[in-house]
C-alpha positions in Angstrom: -73.9 -35.9 -3.4 -74.2 -34.4 -0.1 -71.1 -32.4 0.6 -69.5 -30.7 3.4 -66.9 -27.4 1.9 -63.6 -26.4 3.9 -62.8 -23.6 2.6 -61.2 -20.1 3.5 -60.0 -17.2 0.9 -61.9 -15.1 -2.2 -60.7 -18.2 -4.5 -62.1 -20.6 -2.3 -65.2 -18.6 -1.7 -66.0 -18.3 -5.8 -65.5 -22.2 -5.9 -68.3 -22.4 -3.1 -71.0 -20.1 -4.7 -70.6 -22.0 -7.8 -70.7 -25.6 -5.7 -73.6 -24.3 -4.0 -75.5 -23.8 -7.0 -75.6 -27.4 -7.8 -76.9 -30.9 -6.6 -73.9 -30.9 -4.8 -74.5 -28.0 -2.2 -72.4 -28.2 1.1 -74.9 -28.8 4.1 -72.1 -27.0 6.1 -68.9 -24.8 5.5 -66.0 -24.7 7.5 -63.2 -22.2 7.6 -60.9 -20.2 9.5 -61.7 -17.7 12.4 -62.2 -14.2 12.1 -58.7 -12.4 11.8 -57.8 -8.8 12.3 -57.2 -7.3 8.7 -56.3 -4.3 7.2 -54.6 -0.8 8.9 -57.1 -0.6 11.5 -56.7 -4.2 12.4 -60.2 -5.0 13.0 -61.7 -8.3 13.2 -62.9 -9.3 9.7 -64.1 -12.6 8.7 -62.8 -14.7 5.9 -64.5 -14.8 2.3 -66.2 -18.0 2.3 -68.0 -17.2 6.1 -69.0 -14.1 4.5 -70.6 -16.2 1.3 -72.0 -19.2 3.4 -73.8 -16.8 5.8 -75.6 -14.9 2.2 -76.2 -18.6 1.2 -77.8 -19.5 4.1 -75.3 -22.4 4.8 -74.5 -23.9 8.4 -70.8 -22.3 9.2 -68.2 -23.4 11.5 -64.9 -21.3 12.4 -63.2 -23.4 14.9 -59.7 -22.4 16.2 -58.7 -26.6 14.6 -60.7 -28.1 11.8 -59.3 -31.4 13.6 -60.8 -31.2 17.4 -63.4 -33.8 18.2 -66.0 -31.1 18.7 -65.6 -30.4 14.8 -65.6 -33.8 13.7 -68.8 -34.4 15.6 -70.4 -31.6 13.6 -69.3 -32.7 10.4 -70.4 -36.3 11.2 -73.8 -35.1 11.6 -73.7 -33.4 8.5 -73.2 -37.0 6.8 -71.4 -36.0 3.7 -70.7 -38.5 1.1 -67.3 -36.4 0.0 -65.7 -33.2 2.0 -64.6 -30.6 -0.1 -61.5 -28.7 0.3 -60.5 -25.4 -1.3 -57.5 -23.2 -0.3 -58.5 -23.8 3.2 -55.1 -22.6 4.9 -54.7 -25.3 7.8 -53.5 -28.4 8.3 -56.2 -31.3 8.1 -54.7 -34.5 9.9 -56.1 -37.9 11.1 -58.9 -39.0 11.6 -60.8 -36.3 9.8 -58.0 -36.9 6.7 -59.1 -40.7 6.2 -62.9 -40.5 7.4 -64.4 -39.1 4.5 -63.7 -39.0 0.8 -61.5 -35.4 0.8 -61.3 -34.0 -2.7 -59.0 -31.2 -2.9 -59.4 -27.8 -5.5 -55.2 -26.9 -6.4 -55.1 -24.2 -8.9 -52.1 -26.1 -10.9 -50.9 -28.5 -12.8 -49.9 -31.1 -10.3 -47.2 -32.0 -9.4 -46.0 -29.1 -10.6 -46.6 -26.0 -7.9 -47.4 -28.1 -4.8 -47.8 -25.5 -1.9 -49.4 -22.0 -1.1 -48.9 -19.4 -4.0 -49.3 -21.8 -7.0 -51.1 -18.7 -9.4 -48.4 -16.2 -8.3 -45.4 -18.7 -8.9 -46.8 -19.9 -12.1 -46.7 -16.3 -13.6 -43.5 -15.3 -11.7 -41.7 -18.5 -13.4 -43.3 -17.7 -16.9 -45.1 -20.4 -17.4 -47.0 -20.7 -20.3 -49.9 -23.2 -18.9 -51.5 -23.9 -15.3 -54.7 -25.3 -15.1 -56.7 -26.9 -11.7 -56.4 -30.5 -10.2 -58.2 -32.4 -8.3 -56.7 -34.6 -5.9 -57.5 -36.8 -3.0 -56.1 -35.2 0.0 -53.1 -37.0 1.7 -51.2 -36.1 4.8 -47.9 -34.8 2.6 -47.9 -31.4 0.9 -50.5 -31.4 -2.0 -49.3 -35.0 -2.8 -52.2 -37.1 -3.0 -53.4 -38.9 -6.1 -54.7 -36.8 -9.2 -58.8 -37.3 -9.9 -59.2 -35.0 -12.8 -56.9 -31.8 -14.2 -57.4 -29.1 -17.0 -55.0 -26.9 -18.0 -55.6 -23.6 -18.9 -53.2 -21.0 -20.8 -51.1 -18.3 -19.3 -51.9 -15.2 -21.4 -48.8 -12.3 -21.8 -51.2 -9.7 -20.0 -52.5 -12.1 -17.4 -52.3 -10.6 -13.9 -53.1 -12.7 -10.6 -56.7 -11.4 -10.5 -57.8 -12.4 -14.0 -56.1 -15.8 -14.2 -57.3 -16.8 -10.7 -60.8 -15.6 -12.2 -60.7 -18.2 -14.8 -59.5 -20.5 -12.7 -61.8 -20.5 -9.8 -64.4 -21.1 -12.6 -62.4 -24.2 -14.2 -61.8 -25.3 -10.6 -65.7 -25.2 -9.9 -66.5 -27.2 -12.9 -64.0 -29.6 -12.8 -65.1 -30.4 -8.9 -68.8 -30.8 -9.8 -67.8 -33.3 -12.8 -65.6 -34.8 -10.4 -68.1 -35.4 -7.8 -70.7 -36.7 -10.8 -68.8 -39.1 -12.2 -66.2 -40.0 -9.0 -63.4 -40.8 -11.9 -60.4 -43.1 -10.5 -57.5 -41.2 -9.1 -53.7 -41.5 -10.4 -50.7 -40.8 -8.2 -48.9 -38.1 -9.0 -45.2 -38.3 -10.9 -43.1 -37.4 -8.2 -40.2 -36.5 -10.9 -42.0 -33.4 -11.8 -42.6 -31.8 -8.4 -41.9 -28.2 -8.0 -43.4 -26.3 -5.0 -45.0 -22.8 -4.6 -43.6 -21.4 -1.4 -45.7 -18.7 0.5 -45.0 -15.4 -0.4 -43.0 -13.2 1.7 -42.6 -9.6 2.6 -39.4 -9.8 0.1 -41.6 -10.8 -2.8 -43.1 -7.7 -2.8 -39.7 -5.6 -3.6 -38.9 -5.3 -6.9 -35.3 -6.4 -7.1 -33.4 -4.1 -9.7 -30.7 -6.6 -9.6 -32.6 -9.2 -11.7 -33.9 -8.9 -15.4 -36.7 -6.6 -16.1 -38.4 -9.6 -17.5 -38.5 -11.0 -14.2 -39.6 -7.6 -12.4 -42.9 -7.4 -15.1 -44.0 -10.6 -14.2 -43.9 -10.2 -10.7 -45.7 -7.1 -10.9 -48.7 -9.1 -12.6 -48.5 -12.2 -10.1 -48.9 -9.9 -7.2 -51.7 -7.8 -8.7 -54.0 -7.1 -7.4 -53.9 -8.5 -4.0 -50.7 -8.2 -2.7 -48.8 -5.5 -4.6 -45.1 -5.0 -5.9 -43.2 -1.9 -5.2 -39.6 -0.3 -5.7 -37.7 1.8 -3.6 -36.9 5.3 -4.7 -33.7 7.1 -4.4 -35.4 9.4 -0.8 -36.4 5.7 0.3 -39.8 6.5 -0.7 -41.7 2.8 -1.5 -43.9 2.9 -4.5 -46.4 1.0 -5.4 -46.5 -0.8 -8.8 -49.5 -2.4 -10.4 -48.4 -2.5 -14.0 -45.5 -2.2 -15.9 -43.6 -2.8 -19.0 -40.1 -4.1 -20.2 -37.9 -1.8 -21.7 -34.8 -2.6 -24.0 -32.5 -0.2 -22.3 -32.9 2.1 -19.4 -30.9 4.2 -16.6 -28.1 2.2 -14.8 -29.4 -1.2 -12.6 -31.0 0.2 -9.0 -31.4 3.6 -10.8 -35.3 4.8 -10.8 -35.3 7.7 -13.5 -38.0 10.6 -12.9 -37.2 12.4 -16.1 -39.2 10.7 -18.9 -42.7 10.5 -19.4 -42.8 7.9 -16.7 -40.9 6.6 -14.0 -38.4 3.5 -15.2 -36.2 1.3 -13.1 -33.0 0.4 -14.3 -32.3 -3.6 -14.2 -29.7 -6.1 -14.6 -31.3 -6.6 -17.9 -33.0 -4.0 -19.6 -35.5 -1.6 -18.0 -38.9 -1.0 -16.3 -41.5 1.2 -17.3 -43.9 2.0 -14.6 -47.6 2.5 -16.1 -49.4 2.8 -13.0 -48.2 3.2 -9.7 -49.6 4.1 -6.1 -47.5 6.5 -4.0 -47.9 5.8 0.1 -51.3 6.6 1.4 -52.7 7.6 -2.2 -54.8 6.3 -5.2 -53.0 4.4 -7.8 -52.4 6.6 -10.7 -50.8 6.4 -14.2 -47.1 6.8 -14.2 -47.5 10.6 -15.8 -49.8 11.7 -13.1 -47.1 10.9 -10.9 -44.0 12.3 -12.4 -46.4 15.4 -12.7 -47.4 16.0 -9.1 -43.7 15.3 -8.5 -42.9 18.4 -10.4 
């Protein structure tokens, strides 16, 4: 099937790579404009743009995908379907209804509609998540679901490990959907939950919460965003691996007296296994404490 692909993120780039190596290789890729990134705030292309150039696929990076000039470019590609994955911008009429718009969403819709479904599923302690292929609609991830497949969330899963499996699952499910064009069914509105966009406040490990919740937060934000604790001297200490302990220092205190740092929580404590001091590389909790002493 002749396709056009709309996507932006690393997740979307992984799905594009698989799609490009199939009979449904996109004739055109549309992604977001280059944006300042990193400490130097240098302009950098989205992952999907980099991959499209590497694959030799025609690329557009408009300010708005809904502009008439962009619609004309998509029309010229003559797609039978437009595939969307983590595009990150609102798609409106007339594009919304001009083509069959198939969206790859990494959750078991209607659970976790929205911007951060993988992170929110891990944070919530869900035992399973998955990928849904849905027909794009005006509402937020509210369109009818054409295909769906689940994936267990393992106790040790981080965002990185779970997203990698969902990328493969999503690409396979999208290609099967393009191959077989299954019927789509409306979502059950009684089961809707929303995966709110990650905010700066999500990164701070709040000791007024149970240690079990904070351990899940660490895994949900690793390796792409990163969680942190605030020490007594107001230093932010990044945390990329942690373990729940039955007891520890009082809630809100970070003990630096043992073999590893330990954060006291409302319920239990959080042992910090891998940390990153400001401006330095990641290191074990043991190495961090040895350096402080």
